N, C-alpha and C positions, 0 to 999 in steps of 0.2 A: 429580541435576538437585531443583531447587528451585522452587516456584509460591508465587506470590501474589498473594491480590486487594485491590483497594484498600476502603477505608473509604468507606465514601458522604460525610463528610464532606471527604475527601480530594480530590475532585472539581473542583470549584469553583477551587482553589487549585492544582493540576494544570494545569487547562485555562489560566488565569492565564498560565502559563507557555509555553506553545505557542500563539504570538503571528506574526503577519505568514507570511512565509512561510520559517521555520527548516526547514532542510530534513529528514527522516525518520529518516535514519542517521545523522544526526550525533551525536547523543545513545548510541546503542550502541556505537560505537568509545571516545567520550571516557568511557564508563562504565567500560567496561573498562578501558582505560588508569590511570584511576584507584582502582578496585579495587583491581585487583591490587598494584599500588604501594605500598595501604595495607597486602595482608597479611602474614602471618609463612608458619613453618613448622608443620606440625601436621597433617600427612595429613588423610583424608577429611574431617575439620571443617571444614579451612580453605581448601577447595574448598568444600565444604557454604555454606561462608561468602560464598566469593569469588561465590557461584550465587546466595545470599542476597540479599547488597547488590547483584547486577547490578541484580537483578529489582526490588529494590526502586526502584533510580533512576532506573528506565527508565519509572516514572510522570511522573516531571518533564523529563525529558532528550529521551523519543523520543514521549511522548505519551501523555494520558490513555489509559487503557484499561480495562476491566475484570477482566484478568488478563496476566499474566508467567508465562509459566515458563522458568526457564535451564538445559543443561548445558553442561559443559565438558568436554571428553574428552582424554585424557593424562595424563602423569602428575601428582602433587603438586608435585613437583620442580622437574618444566619448566614448568608455570601460576606457578607463585610467582618462575621465573625470568625470566617475560614469554615462554615459548613453549605454544601454547596448538595441539592440533590442530585441535580443531575445536570451535562454537561454536555452539549450536544456541537460538536465541529464539522461545517459541512465546507468541503472544498474543490475546488475544478483545476483540473491541468499541474496536478502535484509534484514537482520532478525531486523523483529521488539520488542519490548519490548514487547507486550502483548505476547509473546512466538510465533506468525507468520513469518514464511519464504516468502515472496513472491520469487514468480520464476524471474517475470521481472517487473522494474517499468521503466515512463518513467514520465519524469516531463520536462513540458515546460511554461517559464516564460516570456512574451512579453511585450515588452514596460517598460523597468525595467529602473527606475530613483535613483541612490544610493546616499544616502547624505555622501559625504565623512569627512564629522567633526565628524558626531557622530555615524559615523558606522551604519546607518539606512538603508532602503530601505525605500521611503517616495514614491515612486508610483510604480504600475504593472500596467499593461493596464490587463492580463487577466493571471491568472494562472491553470492548466490544468494536470493534471496526467493519466495513466494510469496505476492500478496494475493486473498484474497474479498469479492466486493460483492457484497451481496443486492439482489435486483429493486426492491424498494422505495427504498434506496439511491442505488442506479444513475437512483431514476427523480426522487428529489429531490436529484440532484445536479444531473443534465440540467436540470431545472426553474428552477435557481438559475443554472445557465452560459448558459440558453439563455431567459431569462423572458418571450419573446413570442412561443413558440411554444404555440398555444392547444391549449384542453384535452386534455392530453399525456398519456397513458400505455405504459408500457412494459410486458413479457410479458419471460421468457426459460424457454426451455420447447425441449425436441426439437433442443437445438444451434441453435437459434438466436432471436433478437428480434424480436418484434411490435410494434411502433409501431404507435399508433392518436393521430391530429390530427385539426383539423378548421379550418381555414385560409379565412379569408375574403377570396379575389379578389373585385376588386368587391362586395363585400359580402356575397357570398354564399355561404353557407358549405356547404364541399365536405369531408366525411367520408373522412379517409383512412386504409385499413390498410396497413403495410407488413408484409413478413416477411423476413430480411435475415441473411447470418451475418455474424460478428465477423474481422476482418483486423487484422495488423498493419503498419505503413508506418512503414519508416526507424527504427525499432527506439522509436520513442518516442511512435508514437500508434493506437489502437486506431479503425478506420473499418469503415463499414458497403462490404459487399458486397450491397447488391438482390439478393433473386431472384424476387419477387414486390408487386406494390402494387394495389388495390382500390379503386377511386372509383366506387362505385355500377356500375352496368353497364357500363362503362369502362375493361378492361384495366389499361391500363398506357397513361394521360396523362403527354403527356409535362411538363407543369407540375408534376404529381407527383413525378417521379422528380429533377427540378433543383431541386423545393421540398426533398425530404429530402437529398439530397446534400449539398447547398449550406448548409442548416441545421443537419444532425444532425452533422456530421463538425467535429471525431472525437467521437468517442462518451469518450475517455477521454484524456488526458496521461498520460505515464509523471512530467512536472517535477509532476502530485499526490501523487505517493506520495514523494518527496524526489531528492535532490543527485544528479545523473548514473545515474538507475537509467535500464535497456532495459528494454525490453519485447520477448519471444523468442516469446513462447505467450499466447495468448489462445482461452479456451473458456467454453462455458457448461455446468451443471450443479446439475441438482436446484434449478433458478430462482436462481442465482448464476453472478456473471460471476466468473473465474477467469483473474489474471493469473500469468504465470512472469517473471522476468525476473533481470538481473543490476546490481551496482554495485560501484565502485570505493570501499573507504572508504576509502582513501588522498587523496583530493582532497578529503577536509572539511578536511583539517587546518588551515589554514590562519581556519576558522571554531571551533577551540578557544578562543583567545584575546582 
């Protein structure tokens, strides 16, 4: 396993490379192919060299982060020939192009076949990710995504999301506190499942439910994580939103050239 931390002066340069809607996982598969292509033979030292080079390159290709850790499974000979049993990447504080920072990101690729001649990944039996987002980052993401929602506050606890906002229908300030669980929709979105809404003495007014369901959905979209990602599970965990899902690294091949 190899672990690397960025120097502070490299952050600006790395951020400049992650522009527009460049997909998150494109850089991972490209880095693997390019670095294995340049590796030779030499046992464990070569394995560590490959892990170190992948970890270093991910700052520019995958996205600026506090740290990346890379681990490869399989024999060294198989790895330098482009056959990798497993690739694990663990990252902290990863900045995504859409303006959200993941507190943690774990990616696992299984049974990967790299074509060294074309520098492409020809096969990947399974690719999974787990992304963790803090409630502060989720609130900041929401404020950017929905700037017209007034006095927004969000809190993740006890397996639910608490939302506070104060819309002003007809110029009258109406404080709303809502409690919702989160669920996936079509594998691409995280949406609200409202459980309780409080508006002063009124338990669940229709206008408040409509306001929340139409203005707060979707809570999160898989497209903000990366190319062709799917969300299979969403949960709250110690003031964090945790997303688990899959992606197909072979679908990003056309973006490499």
